[in-house]
matplotlib code that plots the C-alpha trace (Angstrom):
import matplotlib.pyplot as plt

x = [0.0, 2.6, 3.9, 0.8, 0.3, 3.6, 3.1, -1.0, 1.4, 3.7, 0.8, -0.7, 1.8, 2.0, -1.6, -0.9, 2.3, 0.9, -2.0, 0.7, 2.4, 6.1, 9.0, 7.6, 11.2, 10.2, 6.3, 8.1, 10.2, 7.4, 4.9, 7.5, 8.7, 4.8, 4.7, 7.7, 6.7, 3.3, 4.7, 7.7, 7.4, 8.3, 7.7, 9.2, 8.8, 11.8, 14.0, 13.9, 14.8, 17.2, 19.2, 18.0, 15.9, 18.0, 18.8, 15.1, 15.2, 14.2, 14.9, 17.8, 18.4, 15.0, 12.3, 14.2, 13.5, 9.9, 9.2, 10.7, 8.6, 6.0, 6.6, 7.3, 4.4, 1.7, 2.2, 5.5, 5.9, 6.1, 3.3, 1.5, 2.8, 2.0, -1.9, -2.7, -2.9, -4.6, -8.5, -9.0, -11.8, -9.1, -6.9, -10.3, -11.3, -8.1, -10.0, -12.9, -12.0, -10.4, -9.2, -6.2, -3.7, -3.7, -7.1, -8.1, -6.5, -7.3, -10.8, -9.5, -7.9, -10.4, -13.5, -12.2, -14.2, -12.3, -14.9, -16.5, -20.0, -19.2, -17.5, -20.8, -22.8, -20.5, -20.6, -23.8, -24.5, -22.3, -19.3, -17.0, -17.1, -16.2, -12.7, -9.2, -8.3, -11.4, -15.0, -18.2, -16.8, -14.4, -17.4, -19.5, -16.7, -16.0, -19.6, -19.6, -16.6, -18.2, -21.2, -18.5, -17.0, -20.6, -20.7, -17.4, -18.4, -16.1, -14.2, -10.1, -7.8, -7.6, -3.0, -3.9, -6.5, -4.6, -1.9, -4.0, -6.0, -2.9, -1.6, -5.0, -4.3, -1.4, -3.1, -5.5, -3.3, -1.1, -4.6, -4.8, -8.7, -8.2, -8.2, -7.8, -8.1, -8.7, -9.7, -12.9, -15.1, -14.5, -11.1, -10.6, -12.0, -9.0, -11.7, -10.2, -12.3, -13.0, -15.6, -13.8, -12.5, -13.9, -12.7, -13.3, -12.5, -12.9, -13.0, -14.3, -13.6, -16.2, -16.3, -12.5, -11.6, -13.5, -13.1, -9.0, -9.5, -11.9, -8.7, -6.6, -5.1, -5.2, -9.4, -10.6, -14.1, -16.5, -19.7, -21.0, -20.7, -21.6, -20.9, -21.3, -20.0, -18.5, -18.1, -14.8, -13.1, -9.3, -7.4, -6.9, -10.7, -10.6, -13.6, -13.1, -15.9, -15.0, -17.0, -16.6, -17.5, -17.2, -14.3, -16.2, -18.2, -15.0, -14.8, -18.5, -18.4, -15.3, -16.8, -19.9, -18.4, -15.7, -18.9, -19.7, -23.7, -24.9, -21.8, -22.9, -27.3, -26.7, -24.4, -27.2, -29.8, -28.0, -27.2, -30.9, -32.0, -29.3, -31.6, -28.8, -29.7, -25.9, -25.7, -22.3, -22.7, -22.8, -24.2, -27.5, -30.2, -33.2, -35.1, -33.8, -31.1, -27.5, -25.7, -21.9, -18.8, -16.2, -12.7, -11.4, -13.4, -12.2, -14.7, -17.1, -17.2, -16.7, -19.8, -21.7, -19.8, -17.9, -13.8, -13.1, -13.0, -10.5, -12.1, -10.8, -13.3, -17.0, -18.5, -21.1, -19.5, -20.2, -17.7, -19.8, -21.1, -17.8, -16.8, -19.6, -18.1, -15.2, -14.3, -12.0, -8.9, -6.2, -4.8, -1.9, 0.4, 2.7, 5.6, 4.2, 6.0, 8.9, 9.5, 7.9, 8.2, 6.8, 9.5, 10.5, 14.1, 15.3, 16.2, 12.7, 10.3, 11.8, 13.3, 15.8, 18.4, 18.3, 21.3, 19.3, 16.1, 17.7, 19.2, 15.8, 14.3, 16.8, 16.7, 12.4, 14.5, 13.2, 14.9, 14.5, 12.9, 12.2, 12.9, 9.9, 10.1, 8.0, 8.5, 9.1, 5.5, 5.4, 7.8, 6.2, 7.9, 11.2, 9.9, 13.2, 14.1, 15.1, 18.7, 18.1, 16.4, 19.6, 22.2, 20.3, 20.2, 23.4, 23.8, 21.2, 23.9, 26.3, 24.8, 24.0, 27.3, 28.0, 25.1, 24.2, 21.5, 19.0, 18.2, 17.6, 15.2, 15.4, 11.7, 9.6, 6.1, 5.7, 2.7, -0.6, -1.0, -4.4, -4.3, -4.0, 0.1, 2.9, 5.2, 7.7, 8.7, 8.7, 11.8, 13.2, 10.3, 11.5, 14.7, 14.0, 13.2, 9.7, 7.1, 4.5, 1.9, -0.2, -2.6, -1.3, -3.7, -6.5, -8.9, -11.9, -11.9, -15.5, -15.7, -14.9, -11.7, -10.2, -11.1, -9.3, -6.3, -6.0, -7.1, -4.7, -2.0, -2.7, -2.4, 0.2, 2.9, 5.6, 3.3, 3.7, 1.8, -1.4, -0.8, -2.9, -6.4, -8.6, -6.3, -8.4, -7.3, -9.1, -11.2, -9.5, -10.4, -13.0, -12.3, -11.9, -15.0, -13.3, -15.5, -13.9, -15.5, -13.8, -10.1, -11.1, -11.7, -8.4, -5.8, -7.3, -7.3, -3.2, -2.0, -1.8, -1.6, -3.2, -1.9, -2.7, -1.7, -0.3, 0.3, -2.0, -4.4, -4.4, -5.1, -6.6, -7.6, -9.7, -11.1, -14.1, -12.4, -9.5, -12.2, -13.9, -10.4, -9.5, -12.2, -11.3, -7.9, -6.1, -2.7, -2.4, 0.8, 0.6, 3.0, 3.7, 4.6, 7.3, 9.3, 10.8, 12.6, 9.9, 7.3, 8.6, 6.3, 3.5, 3.0, 1.0, -2.1, -2.1, -1.6, -4.7, -6.6, -5.9, -7.3, -10.5, -10.8, -9.9, -6.7, -3.9, -0.4, -0.7, -2.7, -0.2, 2.7, 5.3, 5.4, 6.7, 10.5, 13.5, 13.8, 10.1, 8.8, 11.5, 10.0, 7.3, 8.0, 10.0, 6.8, 4.6, 7.0]
y = [0.1, 1.9, 2.1, 3.7, 6.3, 7.2, 7.2, 8.3, 11.6, 12.1, 12.3, 15.0, 16.7, 17.0, 17.5, 21.1, 21.7, 21.0, 23.3, 26.4, 26.0, 24.3, 23.5, 20.6, 18.1, 18.3, 17.5, 15.1, 13.2, 13.4, 11.2, 9.3, 8.7, 7.5, 5.2, 3.4, 3.0, 1.9, -0.9, -2.3, -5.9, -5.3, -2.9, 1.1, 0.5, -2.2, -0.4, 2.6, 0.3, -0.8, 2.4, 1.4, 4.2, 5.3, 2.2, 2.6, 4.4, 8.6, 9.1, 10.5, 12.0, 15.2, 12.4, 9.8, 12.3, 13.1, 8.9, 8.6, 11.3, 9.9, 6.7, 8.3, 10.7, 10.0, 12.6, 15.3, 18.9, 20.1, 18.7, 20.3, 23.5, 22.9, 21.8, 25.1, 27.8, 25.2, 24.7, 20.1, 20.4, 22.1, 18.5, 16.5, 18.6, 16.9, 14.1, 15.5, 13.6, 16.4, 19.1, 20.6, 21.5, 24.6, 25.4, 24.3, 27.3, 30.0, 29.1, 29.6, 32.8, 34.3, 32.9, 31.3, 28.4, 25.2, 22.3, 20.3, 21.1, 25.1, 24.1, 22.0, 25.3, 27.8, 26.2, 25.8, 29.8, 30.0, 31.4, 30.1, 30.7, 34.0, 33.4, 33.9, 30.8, 29.0, 28.7, 27.3, 24.4, 24.2, 24.8, 21.7, 19.1, 20.2, 19.6, 15.9, 15.6, 15.7, 13.7, 10.9, 11.6, 10.9, 8.1, 6.3, 7.1, 6.0, 3.4, 3.1, 1.8, -2.1, -1.0, 1.1, -1.7, -3.9, -3.4, -2.7, -5.8, -7.6, -6.7, -7.1, -10.8, -10.0, -9.3, -11.6, -14.9, -14.3, -14.5, -17.9, -17.2, -17.2, -20.7, -19.4, -16.4, -15.6, -11.9, -12.0, -9.5, -7.3, -7.2, -10.8, -10.8, -8.0, -5.3, -2.0, 0.3, -1.7, 0.4, -2.0, -4.9, -8.3, -10.8, -14.4, -15.4, -19.1, -19.1, -21.1, -18.2, -15.4, -13.0, -13.0, -12.5, -9.7, -7.6, -8.5, -6.9, -3.6, -3.1, -2.4, 0.9, 1.3, 1.1, 4.6, 3.9, 0.9, 0.4, -2.8, -4.9, -8.8, -12.5, -12.9, -9.7, -6.9, -3.4, -1.2, 2.5, 2.6, 5.8, 5.5, 6.0, 2.3, 0.0, -3.4, -6.1, -9.0, -12.2, -14.9, -18.9, -21.6, -23.7, -26.5, -22.8, -21.9, -22.6, -22.1, -18.7, -17.5, -18.6, -17.0, -13.7, -13.7, -12.9, -11.9, -11.5, -12.2, -15.3, -16.4, -16.1, -18.6, -20.6, -21.4, -22.1, -24.7, -25.8, -26.1, -28.0, -30.5, -31.4, -28.4, -24.8, -23.7, -20.4, -19.8, -22.5, -25.5, -27.6, -28.6, -31.2, -29.5, -32.5, -34.1, -32.8, -33.6, -31.0, -30.6, -28.5, -28.8, -28.4, -26.2, -24.0, -26.9, -29.0, -27.0, -26.6, -30.0, -31.2, -28.6, -31.1, -28.0, -27.7, -24.6, -21.0, -18.7, -15.7, -12.6, -14.9, -14.8, -12.0, -13.6, -12.8, -16.9, -18.9, -21.1, -22.6, -22.8, -24.2, -26.9, -27.4, -28.1, -24.9, -22.4, -21.1, -21.6, -17.9, -15.5, -16.1, -13.2, -15.8, -16.3, -12.3, -12.4, -8.6, -4.7, -3.1, 0.5, 2.1, 5.4, 6.6, 9.9, 11.4, 12.6, 11.7, 9.3, 8.8, 6.3, 5.7, 2.8, 1.3, 0.9, 0.5, -2.9, -3.7, -4.7, -5.9, -8.7, -9.5, -9.8, -12.3, -10.7, -11.6, -8.0, -4.5, -2.0, 1.9, 4.8, 8.2, 10.3, 12.1, 15.8, 17.7, 16.7, 19.4, 19.0, 15.2, 16.4, 14.8, 13.6, 15.9, 13.6, 14.3, 13.7, 10.0, 9.1, 9.8, 7.1, 4.8, 5.0, 4.4, 1.7, 0.0, 0.3, -0.9, -3.8, -4.9, -4.6, -5.9, -10.0, -12.1, -9.4, -7.7, -2.9, -2.3, 0.4, 2.8, 5.9, 6.4, 9.2, 11.3, 11.4, 14.6, 17.0, 16.8, 13.2, 13.4, 11.1, 13.3, 11.6, 10.8, 7.1, 8.0, 8.1, 5.6, 2.9, 2.6, 1.2, -1.8, -0.8, 2.0, 3.4, 5.5, 7.0, 10.5, 13.1, 16.6, 17.2, 14.4, 17.1, 16.6, 15.0, 12.0, 11.3, 13.5, 11.6, 7.9, 8.8, 10.0, 6.7, 4.7, 6.8, 5.1, 1.6, 2.3, 3.3, 1.0, 1.5, 1.7, -1.3, -0.3, 2.1, 3.2, 3.4, 3.2, 5.1, 7.7, 7.9, 7.8, 6.0, 8.6, 12.2, 11.5, 9.4, 7.5, 9.6, 10.4, 7.2, 4.5, 1.1, -0.8, 1.2, 1.4, -3.0, -3.0, -0.9, -2.7, -6.2, -4.8, -3.7, -6.0, -2.9, -4.4, -3.0, -2.9, -3.1, -0.1, -1.6, 1.8, 1.1, 4.7, 3.7, -0.3, 0.8, -1.3, -2.5, -6.2, -5.6, -4.4, -6.4, -9.5, -8.1, -7.1, -10.5, -12.0, -10.1, -11.3, -8.5, -8.5, -7.4, -5.9, -5.7, -3.1, -0.8, 2.7, 3.4, 5.5, 4.1, 1.2, 0.4, 0.6, -1.8, -4.4, -3.3, -5.7, -7.6, -4.9, -5.8, -9.3, -9.3, -7.3, -9.5, -13.0, -10.9, -10.7, -14.2, -14.2, -16.6, -16.3, -16.6, -13.4, -11.4, -10.3, -9.7, -13.8, -14.2, -15.2, -12.3, -14.4, -14.7, -11.2, -9.7, -12.2, -10.4, -6.8, -7.5, -8.8, -5.7, -3.3]
z = [0.5, 0.8, -2.7, -3.8, -1.6, -3.0, -6.2, -5.5, -3.7, -6.1, -9.8, -7.5, -7.3, -11.1, -11.6, -9.3, -11.1, -14.9, -14.0, -12.4, -15.7, -14.2, -16.0, -17.9, -17.3, -13.2, -14.3, -15.6, -13.3, -10.6, -12.5, -14.3, -10.3, -9.8, -11.7, -11.7, -8.1, -8.6, -10.1, -8.4, -7.6, -4.0, -0.8, -1.5, 2.1, 2.8, -0.5, 2.2, 5.3, 3.6, 1.7, -1.9, -3.1, -5.7, -6.4, -8.6, -12.0, -11.7, -8.0, -6.4, -3.4, -3.7, -4.3, -1.6, 0.3, -0.3, 0.0, 3.3, 4.9, 3.0, 4.5, 7.6, 7.9, 4.8, 3.1, 2.6, 3.4, -0.4, -1.3, 1.9, 0.9, -2.4, -1.4, 0.8, -1.7, -4.2, -4.8, -4.8, -7.0, -10.4, -9.8, -9.5, -13.5, -15.5, -15.0, -17.5, -21.0, -23.4, -20.5, -20.2, -17.5, -19.3, -20.2, -16.6, -15.6, -17.9, -16.7, -12.5, -13.4, -15.1, -13.6, -9.8, -10.8, -8.7, -9.1, -11.7, -10.3, -11.0, -14.6, -15.5, -14.6, -15.9, -19.5, -19.2, -18.9, -21.6, -19.9, -21.3, -25.0, -24.1, -22.2, -23.8, -26.3, -25.9, -28.1, -28.5, -29.7, -26.3, -24.1, -25.8, -25.6, -21.6, -21.1, -23.2, -21.2, -17.5, -19.1, -20.2, -16.9, -14.6, -16.7, -16.0, -11.8, -9.0, -11.5, -11.6, -14.0, -13.8, -13.0, -10.5, -9.2, -9.1, -7.5, -4.8, -5.0, -4.8, -1.5, -0.1, -1.3, 1.3, 4.0, 4.4, 3.2, 6.4, 8.6, 10.4, 10.1, 6.2, 4.3, 0.9, -0.8, -4.3, -6.5, -8.2, -10.6, -13.0, -11.8, -12.2, -15.5, -16.0, -17.4, -18.0, -15.7, -12.6, -9.6, -7.0, -5.7, -5.5, -3.0, -1.9, 1.3, 2.8, 6.5, 9.6, 11.5, 10.1, 12.9, 14.1, 10.2, 10.4, 13.6, 12.3, 9.3, 10.0, 12.1, 9.1, 9.0, 5.7, 6.0, 5.7, 5.7, 7.0, 4.7, 5.8, 7.9, 7.8, 8.0, 4.5, 3.3, 4.5, 2.3, 2.6, 1.5, 1.9, 2.2, -1.9, -2.0, -3.4, -2.9, -0.9, -1.6, 1.1, 0.4, 3.4, 2.2, 3.9, 2.9, 0.9, -1.4, -2.2, -5.4, -6.9, -4.8, -7.3, -10.3, -9.2, -8.2, -10.6, -12.9, -15.2, -14.2, -18.6, -18.4, -14.9, -16.3, -19.6, -17.2, -14.7, -17.8, -18.9, -15.8, -15.0, -18.7, -17.2, -13.4, -11.6, -10.2, -9.8, -7.1, -4.8, -2.6, -5.4, -7.5, -6.5, -7.5, -8.6, -7.6, -4.0, -1.8, -3.0, -3.1, -5.9, -3.9, -6.2, -5.3, -8.3, -10.7, -13.9, -11.7, -11.8, -14.7, -15.8, -14.0, -16.5, -19.2, -20.6, -20.4, -17.6, -20.0, -18.4, -16.6, -19.2, -21.3, -19.2, -21.3, -22.5, -26.1, -27.3, -25.3, -23.2, -27.2, -28.0, -24.6, -25.1, -28.6, -27.2, -29.5, -26.8, -28.0, -27.6, -26.0, -26.3, -23.9, -21.9, -22.1, -26.0, -26.5, -27.9, -28.5, -28.4, -31.4, -29.9, -27.7, -27.5, -26.2, -24.5, -28.4, -27.8, -24.8, -23.6, -20.6, -20.6, -24.0, -25.9, -24.5, -21.0, -22.9, -24.9, -21.2, -19.5, -23.5, -22.4, -18.7, -20.0, -22.5, -25.8, -29.3, -30.5, -28.8, -32.3, -31.5, -32.3, -31.5, -32.4, -35.8, -36.2, -36.0, -32.4, -31.0, -27.5, -27.6, -28.9, -32.1, -34.7, -38.1, -39.9, -39.4, -36.0, -37.2, -39.1, -36.2, -34.1, -37.1, -36.8, -33.2, -33.3, -35.9, -33.2, -30.4, -32.8, -33.4, -30.0, -27.8, -28.6, -27.8, -29.3, -32.3, -32.1, -35.5, -36.4, -36.7, -36.3, -35.0, -38.0, -36.8, -39.1, -39.9, -39.8, -43.7, -44.6, -45.2, -42.8, -41.2, -43.6, -47.5, -47.8, -49.0, -46.0, -44.0, -46.5, -45.2, -41.5, -39.9, -38.6, -39.6, -36.7, -37.8, -35.2, -34.5, -32.8, -33.5, -35.1, -32.4, -32.9, -36.7, -38.1, -38.6, -42.7, -41.9, -38.5, -41.1, -43.7, -42.5, -40.8, -44.0, -46.1, -43.5, -44.0, -48.1, -47.7, -48.8, -45.1, -43.0, -41.3, -37.6, -36.5, -33.2, -30.7, -33.3, -31.4, -29.2, -26.4, -22.8, -20.2, -17.9, -20.1, -23.5, -25.1, -28.8, -31.7, -33.4, -36.0, -38.4, -37.5, -40.2, -43.2, -40.4, -40.3, -43.8, -44.3, -43.0, -44.2, -47.5, -47.4, -44.8, -41.5, -38.5, -35.8, -32.4, -28.2, -26.7, -23.8, -21.2, -18.7, -20.0, -23.0, -24.3, -27.3, -29.2, -26.4, -26.2, -28.7, -31.6, -31.2, -31.6, -34.4, -36.1, -35.7, -37.3, -40.6, -40.6, -39.3, -37.7, -34.0, -32.9, -28.7, -27.7, -24.9, -25.7, -23.0, -22.7, -19.7, -19.0, -15.8, -18.9, -20.8, -17.6, -19.3, -21.5, -19.6, -20.2, -24.1, -23.5, -20.5, -23.6, -26.4, -24.1, -23.8, -27.4, -27.7, -29.8, -29.8, -30.5, -34.2, -34.4, -32.7, -35.2, -32.0, -31.0, -34.1, -34.2, -35.4, -38.6, -38.9, -37.9, -40.7, -43.4, -42.3, -42.7, -45.6, -47.3, -46.2, -48.4]

ax = plt.figure().add_subplot(projection="3d")
ax.plot(x, y, z, "-o")
ax.set_aspect("equal")
plt.show()
């Protein structure tokens, strides 16, 4: 939990600094540190105790002092000073899709608005359109963004909820009253956003367990307290629901509370036809008193004459029908991934050198990576012009000669410009191993224009991959107004690969679109879009999207061997 608390404060500091208009590199340092600490495989408190904090990438003396202060006191002086004259509501406003720090500052400076409620009222009163740099479209966009935010409720990203859930699991596993414990709900199904954390606990001593659990200092509020269910809100603002069952009921309860509701409804209907009643306590004979308590979920599904269905597939998208016909796909696994084809270095807006990215990739066991920094038009990301790209190509050539056991592919993430052209000419694109095309501007263009930009990129013979095809940022920006049917048709016709961007705030393409793309024969690349070495580990989030989208390893180009991948890329040209 300390990892999450430190990360939460550092993200908050970065947001406040951004709204204040502080130095870009200072803001990025806090964001990078937050992301790194949030995803650390070890406890930051233990590292502090061993004086190893500065071993964490991006953590210098100043950040180390703040981390120690947060560990010891729950906050730090710098954070508290920043908050003194800064309305909390301004940070909350950053959650509104499409509303950035600069606009928030203009709104606050001119209207004194410091909450989402005040902002909505002002927008409905047509006060936003009168501000410098704003207008009717901005005002309408803000209102649409607020409605989108309200629709999401208190949902949090998978990458935020999962480490918290794992920590709760560790705590519960250490309690002598607990015989079995497992994550359930949408989090176990690896949905991209979750409302709360569901955990199933097997115990013969529910009363003692509940009493001990509620003493945990990480709990800020108790919503419900009973011997079968406990609901609490953590200090971090996330709700946790414990489902308490007898040990013999554990696997029935785990299947039931994993869901989805639609999957369970269909499963219960099937059970009834077979003469059973299925619920969280077991499989009951419809006629008589017999009850079957499975010793695993595999045994539960087997009782219903089907193979085990993994949690990621339990969305009633044909998985039960496929299971009954023994037609479930052999889904991709993290260990099938042989490389990452979308990485940024400190040549553009990354924080790690190419050599550092290579070292991390080797630790992950990869055969290859592609360095795909931003192209020249994206000035905010220090995009590469032709001269700097050629300088990078020479550097990569040298690294390939020195470093054994991995191949660094040359590449670029070339911008699809608002007029539909690409940021580089074909003459330089054809020299690269991997060309990724993506949109970073003109997000609010109409559907026809946005769609034609992506379709045109698909038709360029040197473009291999379309990155984050819908442009969404979870909880912050809605997808472009893009016709995905047309994009799929273009990708299928041209052989262009579409990306699952594993960055936890993107996960784009989503699972539904991934399944549609695969059914049309479109190949997929699962990439992290990492801007630093730690983010290379985000690959698992993209793999989970692929599994929810029914993908096998053969659907994904970065499960290919280096030789197979190079041949595939060669044929594309």
